[in-house]
C-alpha positions in Angstrom: 27.3 -13.2 21.4 25.5 -16.5 21.7 24.9 -18.6 18.5 21.4 -20.0 18.6 20.0 -22.7 16.2 16.3 -23.4 16.0 15.2 -26.7 14.4 11.7 -27.5 13.2 9.9 -30.6 14.5 11.6 -32.8 11.8 15.1 -31.6 12.8 15.7 -29.2 9.9 17.2 -25.9 10.6 14.4 -23.3 10.8 16.6 -20.3 11.8 20.0 -19.4 13.1 20.9 -16.2 14.9 23.4 -14.5 17.2 22.0 -12.9 20.3 23.4 -10.7 23.1 23.6 -12.2 26.6 20.5 -11.4 28.6 18.0 -11.9 25.8 15.1 -14.3 26.4 14.9 -17.2 24.0 11.3 -16.5 23.3 12.0 -12.9 22.3 14.7 -14.0 19.9 12.4 -16.7 18.4 9.6 -14.2 17.9 12.0 -11.6 16.4 13.0 -14.3 13.8 9.3 -15.0 13.0 9.3 -18.5 14.5 6.0 -19.9 15.6 6.4 -19.6 19.4 3.3 -17.9 20.6 4.1 -17.0 24.2 0.5 -16.2 25.0 1.1 -15.4 28.7 4.1 -13.2 27.9 6.4 -15.0 30.2 4.1 -15.4 33.2 4.3 -19.2 33.0 0.5 -19.5 32.7 0.7 -21.4 29.4 3.1 -23.6 27.5 2.8 -22.0 24.0 6.6 -21.4 24.0 7.6 -25.0 24.6 10.9 -26.0 23.1 13.0 -29.1 23.3 16.6 -28.3 24.2 19.4 -30.3 22.6 20.5 -32.9 25.2 24.1 -31.6 25.1 22.9 -28.1 25.9 20.3 -28.9 28.5 22.7 -29.2 31.5 24.3 -25.9 30.6 21.1 -24.0 31.3 19.9 -22.7 34.6 17.6 -25.4 36.0 13.9 -24.9 35.5 11.9 -23.7 38.4 9.3 -25.9 40.1 6.6 -23.7 38.5 8.1 -24.3 35.0 8.3 -28.0 35.6 4.6 -28.0 36.7 3.7 -26.2 33.4 5.7 -28.7 31.4 3.8 -31.6 33.1 0.7 -30.4 31.1 2.5 -29.8 27.9 1.9 -32.1 24.9 5.1 -33.8 23.5 7.2 -32.8 26.6 10.5 -34.6 26.8 13.2 -34.8 29.6 14.9 -31.7 27.9 11.8 -29.6 27.4 11.8 -26.0 28.6 9.7 -22.9 28.2 11.5 -20.5 25.9 10.2 -17.5 28.0 12.3 -18.9 30.9 15.6 -19.3 29.1 17.8 -16.2 29.4 20.8 -16.5 27.1 23.9 -16.6 29.3 27.4 -15.7 28.0 28.7 -19.0 29.3 26.5 -20.8 26.7 28.3 -19.7 23.5 25.9 -21.9 21.5 22.4 -23.3 22.0 20.2 -25.6 19.9 16.5 -26.0 20.4 13.8 -27.9 18.5 10.1 -27.0 18.1 8.0 -29.9 19.3 5.8 -32.0 17.0 2.2 -30.7 16.4 3.3 -27.2 17.5 0.7 -24.5 16.7 0.9 -20.7 16.8 -2.5 -19.1 17.0 -1.2 -15.5 16.6 -1.7 -15.6 12.8 -5.2 -17.1 12.9 
């Protein structure tokens, strides 16, 4: 099991969960009711699942693809450790992962 901690934009814990290896971070966040929209359902045609990975955890993830990096270039509040949650597959080697929702994050699903 991988221990995942989600922080809100201010750095407060929004949710914590354990997940099986192979689960996509976006699916876990949505299961927890977090405001990660994922409009394109993982096709990397949007950036509504943008998260900021903790600097200590970032190098432990598989590197982003060129296409993901291109999408992040157009993402507001992107940082050097930004990723799309739809592209993060939880790997058993992680053990733990911490991500933060970016500032001014909006989820249009409930509107």
